[in-house]
C-alpha positions as CSV (number, residue, x, y, z in Angstrom):
1,M,-17.5,43.7,102.9
2,K,-15.9,46.8,104.3
3,R,-19.2,48.7,103.2
4,F,-21.2,46.1,105.1
5,R,-19.4,46.2,108.4
6,L,-19.8,50.5,108.4
7,T,-23.3,49.7,107.7
8,L,-23.5,47.2,110.9
9,L,-21.3,50.1,112.9
10,F,-23.8,52.5,111.9
11,V,-27.1,51.0,112.8
12,A,-25.5,49.8,116.4
13,L,-24.5,53.4,116.6
14,M,-27.8,54.9,115.9
15,L,-29.3,52.2,118.4
16,A,-26.9,53.5,121.1
17,L,-28.3,57.0,120.4
18,S,-31.7,56.0,120.7
19,A,-31.3,54.3,124.1
20,L,-29.4,56.8,125.8
21,A,-31.9,59.5,124.3
22,C,-34.4,57.7,126.0
23,N,-32.9,57.6,129.4
24,L,-32.1,61.1,129.6
25,P,-33.7,63.5,132.6
26,G,-37.0,64.4,130.8
27,A,-37.1,62.6,127.9
28,H,-40.5,61.6,126.8
29,P,-41.0,58.0,127.2
30,T,-41.9,57.2,123.6
31,R,-40.0,58.1,120.4
32,P,-41.0,59.6,117.2
33,T,-41.5,57.1,114.3
34,V,-40.2,57.3,111.0
35,T,-41.2,54.8,107.7
36,I,-39.6,55.0,104.0
37,Q,-42.4,54.8,101.5
38,S,-40.6,55.1,97.9
39,P,-39.0,53.6,96.7
40,E,-39.5,50.1,97.5
41,S,-36.7,48.2,98.9
42,G,-34.6,46.0,96.4
43,V,-35.5,48.4,93.6
44,T,-32.8,48.8,90.9
45,V,-32.1,52.5,90.1
46,P,-30.1,54.3,87.4
47,V,-27.0,55.7,87.9
48,N,-26.1,59.3,88.4
49,E,-29.8,60.2,88.2
50,P,-31.9,62.0,91.1
51,L,-33.6,59.6,93.3
52,I,-36.6,60.8,95.5
53,I,-37.0,58.9,99.1
54,S,-40.0,59.5,100.1
55,S,-40.3,59.1,103.5
56,L,-43.2,59.7,106.3
57,A,-42.0,60.9,110.0
58,T,-44.3,61.3,113.0
59,D,-44.6,62.0,116.5
60,T,-48.0,62.0,117.8
61,G,-47.0,61.2,121.4
62,G,-44.8,63.6,122.0
63,P,-43.0,67.7,120.9
64,G,-43.5,66.9,117.2
65,V,-40.5,66.1,114.2
66,A,-37.8,68.8,113.9
67,R,-35.8,67.5,111.2
68,V,-35.1,64.2,109.2
69,E,-31.7,62.9,108.3
70,L,-31.0,60.7,105.1
71,F,-28.0,58.1,105.3
72,V,-26.3,56.2,102.3
73,N,-24.2,53.6,103.3
74,G,-23.9,54.8,106.9
75,E,-22.8,58.3,105.9
76,S,-25.4,61.4,106.1
77,V,-26.2,63.1,103.2
78,R,-28.6,65.6,104.1
79,V,-31.2,66.9,106.8
80,D,-34.0,68.5,106.1
81,E,-35.4,71.0,109.0
82,S,-38.8,71.2,109.7
83,P,-40.8,74.0,108.3
84,A,-42.5,75.3,111.7
85,G,-41.0,73.9,114.6
86,G,-42.0,69.9,115.9
87,L,-44.2,68.6,113.6
88,T,-46.9,65.7,114.1
89,V,-46.5,64.7,110.7
90,F,-43.9,65.5,108.5
91,D,-44.3,64.6,104.9
92,L,-40.9,65.0,103.0
93,A,-38.9,64.2,99.7
94,Q,-35.7,63.9,100.0
95,T,-33.2,63.6,96.6
96,W,-29.5,61.6,96.4
97,V,-27.8,60.7,93.0
98,P,-26.1,58.3,93.1
99,D,-22.7,58.1,91.3
100,T,-21.5,54.4,92.1
101,E,-23.2,51.0,90.9
102,G,-23.6,48.7,93.3
103,E,-26.2,47.7,96.2
104,A,-26.9,50.8,98.1
105,T,-28.6,51.0,102.0
106,I,-30.4,54.0,102.4
107,T,-31.8,55.0,106.2
108,V,-34.0,57.7,107.4
109,I,-34.0,58.9,110.9
110,A,-36.3,61.5,112.4
111,Y,-35.0,63.7,115.4
112,R,-37.1,66.0,118.0
113,E,-35.5,69.3,118.6
114,D,-33.9,68.0,121.8
115,G,-32.2,65.3,119.9
116,T,-34.6,62.2,120.5
117,P,-34.3,60.1,117.3
118,S,-36.7,57.8,115.8
119,N,-35.7,54.0,115.1
120,A,-34.3,53.9,111.8
121,A,-35.9,53.3,108.6
122,T,-33.5,51.0,106.1
123,I,-33.9,50.0,102.4
124,T,-31.7,48.7,100.1
125,V,-31.2,49.7,96.4
126,T,-29.2,48.4,93.5
127,V,-27.6,51.6,91.3
128,A,-27.0,50.2,87.7
129,G,-26.0,52.2,84.6
130,L,-29.2,52.0,83.4
131,T,-31.2,54.4,80.7
132,P,-32.3,57.5,82.5
133,A,-35.8,57.3,83.4
134,P,-38.4,60.4,83.1
135,P,-38.2,63.2,85.5
136,Q,-40.1,62.6,88.9
137,T,-40.7,66.1,89.1
138,P,-41.6,68.8,86.2
139,P,-38.5,70.7,85.4
140,P,-38.3,74.5,87.1
141,G,-39.6,76.7,85.1
142,L,-42.2,74.3,83.1
143,S,-44.4,73.9,86.3
144,P,-48.2,73.8,84.8
145,S,-48.6,76.2,87.9
146,A,-46.5,78.7,86.2
147,L,-48.5,78.7,83.4
148,P,-51.4,81.1,82.8
149,P,-54.9,79.4,84.3
150,T,-57.2,78.1,81.4
151,G,-60.7,77.8,81.0
152,S,-63.4,80.6,80.7
153,P,-62.7,84.3,80.7
154,E,-64.1,84.5,84.2
155,E,-62.0,81.6,85.1
156,A,-58.8,83.2,83.8
157,T,-59.8,86.6,85.9
158,A,-60.2,84.8,88.7
159,A,-57.5,85.5,91.5
160,I,-55.3,82.5,92.2
161,V,-53.2,82.6,95.0
162,Q,-49.6,80.9,95.0
163,G,-47.3,79.5,97.2
164,R,-44.0,78.9,97.7
165,V,-42.6,75.2,98.7
166,V,-40.4,75.7,101.9
167,T,-39.0,72.3,102.2
168,P,-39.5,69.4,99.8
169,A,-42.8,67.5,100.1
170,N,-44.3,64.7,98.4
171,I,-47.8,65.2,95.9
172,R,-50.1,62.8,97.1
173,S,-53.8,61.5,95.7
174,G,-55.8,62.9,98.7
175,P,-55.3,65.2,101.5
176,G,-54.0,62.7,103.8
177,P,-50.4,61.3,104.4
178,F,-51.7,58.0,104.2
179,C,-53.1,58.8,100.6
180,S,-50.4,57.2,97.7
181,I,-47.7,59.8,96.2
182,I,-48.2,61.1,93.0
183,G,-45.1,63.3,92.4
184,T,-43.0,65.8,94.6
185,A,-42.2,69.3,94.9
186,D,-38.8,70.7,95.5
187,A,-37.9,73.8,97.9
188,G,-38.4,77.2,96.1
189,T,-41.3,75.9,93.7
190,I,-44.3,78.0,92.9
191,L,-47.5,76.3,92.5
192,N,-51.2,76.8,92.2
193,L,-53.2,76.6,95.9
194,L,-57.0,75.6,94.6
195,E,-58.5,74.5,97.8
196,Y,-58.2,73.8,101.1
197,S,-59.3,70.1,102.6
198,R,-61.7,70.2,105.4
199,D,-59.3,70.2,108.1
200,R,-57.3,73.1,106.2
201,L,-54.3,70.9,106.7
202,W,-53.8,70.4,103.1
203,F,-53.6,72.4,99.8
204,K,-55.0,70.9,96.5
205,T,-52.8,72.1,93.2
206,D,-52.5,71.8,89.6
207,Y,-48.6,71.8,90.0
208,L,-48.6,68.3,88.2
209,G,-50.6,69.0,85.3
210,P,-54.4,69.7,85.1
211,D,-55.0,66.0,84.7
212,R,-53.1,64.9,87.7
213,V,-54.5,67.2,90.6
214,G,-52.8,66.5,93.8
215,W,-52.2,67.4,97.7
216,I,-49.5,68.9,99.5
217,S,-49.3,69.5,103.1
218,I,-49.7,73.2,104.3
219,Q,-46.8,72.9,106.5
220,A,-44.4,72.7,103.5
221,V,-46.1,75.9,101.3
222,A,-45.8,79.8,102.1
223,P,-48.9,81.2,100.6
224,Q,-48.1,84.6,98.4
225,S,-50.7,86.5,98.8
226,D,-54.3,86.2,100.4
227,T,-55.2,82.8,102.1
228,S,-58.8,83.9,102.4
229,L,-59.2,83.6,98.7
230,I,-58.6,80.4,99.1
231,P,-61.6,78.3,99.1
232,R,-62.0,74.8,102.1
233,G,-63.3,71.9,100.2
234,D,-65.0,68.8,101.7
235,R,-62.0,66.3,101.3
236,T,-61.4,64.6,104.2
237,G,-58.6,62.0,103.5
238,C,-58.5,58.5,101.4
239,Q,-61.7,57.6,103.1
240,G,-60.1,54.1,103.9
241,C,-59.4,51.9,107.3
242,G,-55.7,53.2,108.1
243,D,-55.5,57.1,106.7
244,G,-55.2,58.3,110.3
245,A,-58.7,59.9,110.3
246,C,-62.1,58.4,111.5
247,N,-64.1,58.8,108.4
248,L,-68.1,58.7,108.8
249,Q,-68.5,55.5,107.5
250,E,-65.4,54.0,109.9
251,T,-66.8,52.9,113.8
252,C,-64.6,51.6,116.5
253,F,-65.7,48.2,115.4
254,D,-64.7,47.6,112.2
255,C,-61.6,50.5,112.2
256,P,-60.1,50.5,115.5
257,E,-56.7,52.0,113.8
258,D,-58.3,54.9,113.1
259,C,-61.3,55.4,115.6
260,G,-59.4,53.9,118.9
261,E,-60.8,50.3,120.4
262,C,-64.7,50.5,120.9
263,C,-64.2,49.4,124.8
264,G,-62.6,52.4,126.7
265,N,-64.3,55.1,125.1
266,A,-67.5,55.7,127.8
267,V,-70.0,54.4,125.6
268,C,-71.5,51.3,126.4
269,E,-72.8,50.1,122.9
270,P,-74.2,46.8,122.6
271,D,-74.5,47.2,118.4
272,Y,-70.9,46.0,118.7
273,G,-71.6,43.5,121.3
274,E,-70.4,45.5,124.4
275,D,-71.9,44.8,127.8
276,C,-71.2,44.3,131.6
277,G,-69.1,41.2,130.7
278,T,-67.4,41.9,127.5
279,C,-66.7,45.5,128.6
280,E,-67.1,46.5,132.0
281,A,-64.8,49.8,131.5
282,D,-68.1,51.3,129.4
283,C,-71.1,49.0,130.5
284,G,-70.3,48.7,134.5
285,P,-69.9,45.9,136.6
286,C,-72.6,42.9,135.7
287,C,-73.0,42.3,139.9
288,G,-75.1,45.2,141.1
289,N,-77.0,45.9,137.6
290,G,-80.0,44.8,139.2
291,L,-79.8,41.8,137.1
292,C,-79.6,37.8,138.3
293,E,-77.8,36.6,135.6
294,A,-76.9,32.9,136.1
295,E,-75.4,32.8,132.7
296,R,-72.6,35.0,133.9
297,G,-72.3,32.8,137.0
298,E,-74.0,34.8,139.4
299,D,-76.0,33.3,142.4
300,C,-76.5,34.1,145.6
301,G,-73.2,33.3,146.6
302,T,-71.5,35.1,144.2
303,C,-73.7,38.1,143.6
304,E,-75.5,38.8,146.1
305,A,-76.8,42.4,145.5
306,D,-78.7,40.7,142.5
307,C,-79.6,37.7,143.1
308,G,-80.6,38.0,147.3
309,P,-78.9,36.0,150.6
310,C,-78.7,32.2,150.0
311,C,-80.0,31.9,152.9
312,G,-84.2,32.7,152.9
313,N,-84.3,31.2,149.4
314,A,-86.5,28.3,150.6
315,V,-83.6,25.6,149.2
316,C,-81.5,24.3,151.7
317,E,-78.1,24.1,150.3
318,P,-75.4,22.3,152.0
319,G,-72.7,22.9,149.0
320,R,-72.9,26.7,150.5
321,G,-72.5,25.5,154.3
322,E,-76.1,26.0,155.0
323,D,-77.8,23.1,157.3
324,C,-80.5,23.6,160.1
325,G,-77.9,25.2,162.6
326,T,-76.6,27.6,160.3
């Protein structure tokens, strides 16, 4: 009960700070956002074993995320600074070692440099005395990236650029923040940088093993040699609606989440059902387009510009006030 009260007090304090930040002079009208991508809420985790909390903080409408703070049961346990000032996307993996059995409330909050906080992302886990699970990341010193490259003699002698991880980061199945997480890398880890993504925002790496190639954000890595030696590939994300990129097979019609709404993009697109009636913003008003469209309610009374004046159309229309005098 005491822990529950502390958690309620903590959440109330965070909401109060959020409201205060939004009302400060010069404060941006929006706030950063943060989500906990793993573990899932409600899972059971072993006591005295490291638990990796993977979160994604974004600030698309502001100056960027500067730091992310991790709380357990209302108590701050670690703060990780962004490696390059305010970031639009901060992909982070934070580690916490539970030392007490029972239910634990995990909360993550992202902040701008001026202290503006995000809404709190919260999950609960149950800590139990389970058999320790296998490590979630390769032990330091045994990273596949630290081993000599395998393959042909030509491949073995080719220059491989390595990098040092500067902030704990997720390794994902593809070069995008919505691709699935397949592993993590701790700060200080040395790994191979095999390829850039097409947008040059992600590095391909074999840190998890030759059969588990993944991608890590370039913001989390400091290359150790000439980056011009790293080839640029053509990968662009997870190729799906919701990955944050408007891919070639996606349109505003079938994926407005990535490509934006069709109506309002300054292009009149009949193929997507747009015309003067469904999207005046792109196609212009119906009245004045030179077509008298009765199906849209246009006639001499509602749109003289297209249908002409009522008086003179050879029809006496008393409903419009016409008679021999008018």
